[in-house]
C-alpha positions in Angstrom: 151.5 77.3 138.4 152.4 74.1 140.2 152.0 70.2 138.6 149.2 68.4 140.5 150.3 65.2 141.1 147.7 62.0 140.7 149.3 60.9 144.7 150.3 63.1 146.8 153.3 62.4 148.6 152.9 61.9 153.1 153.9 65.0 153.9 151.9 66.7 151.4 149.1 64.9 152.7 149.6 65.9 156.2 149.9 69.4 155.6 146.9 69.2 153.4 144.7 67.7 155.9 146.4 70.4 158.5 145.2 73.1 156.0 142.1 71.8 155.9 141.0 71.4 159.6 142.6 74.1 160.1 141.0 76.5 157.0 138.1 74.7 155.2 135.3 75.7 156.7 136.0 78.7 157.7 137.0 79.4 153.9 133.5 78.4 153.0 135.3 77.3 149.2 133.8 74.7 147.2 136.4 71.8 146.4 138.1 72.6 143.8 138.1 76.1 145.2 140.2 75.2 148.2 142.7 73.9 145.5 143.6 76.6 144.4 143.3 78.1 147.1 145.5 75.1 148.7 148.0 75.1 145.6 148.8 78.6 146.5 149.2 78.3 150.3 151.5 74.7 149.8 153.4 75.6 146.9 152.2 71.6 145.7 149.6 70.8 142.9 146.3 70.2 145.0 143.2 69.3 143.1 139.3 68.8 143.7 140.0 65.4 144.2 142.9 65.5 146.5 140.4 68.2 148.8 136.7 65.9 149.1 138.9 62.5 149.4 141.5 64.5 152.9 138.1 65.8 153.6 135.6 63.2 154.2 138.7 61.3 155.8 139.0 64.2 158.2 134.4 64.0 158.3 134.6 67.6 157.6 131.5 68.5 156.0 131.2 69.6 152.2 130.9 73.8 152.9 128.9 75.3 149.6 128.5 72.3 146.8 127.9 73.8 143.2 124.7 73.3 143.1 122.4 72.2 145.2 119.4 69.9 145.0 117.8 73.3 146.4 119.1 75.2 144.4 117.8 73.2 141.5 114.0 72.6 142.5 114.1 76.7 142.8 115.7 77.4 139.4 112.9 74.8 138.3 110.2 76.6 139.8 111.3 80.3 137.9 111.6 78.4 134.8 108.1 77.4 134.9 107.1 80.4 135.5 109.2 82.0 133.5 107.4 79.9 130.7 104.8 80.4 131.9 104.5 84.0 131.8 105.6 83.8 127.8 102.9 81.4 127.0 100.0 84.3 128.6 102.1 86.9 126.3 102.0 84.5 123.4 98.6 84.0 124.2 97.8 87.8 124.5 99.3 87.9 121.0 96.9 85.3 119.5 93.7 87.0 121.1 95.5 90.7 119.2 95.9 88.9 115.9 92.4 86.5 115.7 91.1 90.6 116.4 92.9 92.2 113.7 91.8 89.6 111.0 88.4 89.4 112.1 88.1 93.2 111.5 90.3 93.2 108.1 87.6 90.2 107.4 84.4 92.4 108.1 86.0 95.1 106.1 86.1 93.9 103.4 
């Protein structure tokens, strides 16, 4: 694996920007994934900060974010539904246990 530099040389930065213009939107990768791809394609170390900075300088919007607000909201909703289902199941178990206790107490 190529060593990732903190600052890219001017020529390397230009090559990365050309690759971003040509393939970023088409690949639909996160900045992290595109950095790995660019490292393989260009032969020098690229990190997600390099990709993010050059992409924003070029005005290219992110094609895929790691976790969007919409994804988080839908996950929260499904988490709440799962918790509600668990509470309903526990309530049913408690009611059944209460009935069992009443039956056993009546038998004494």
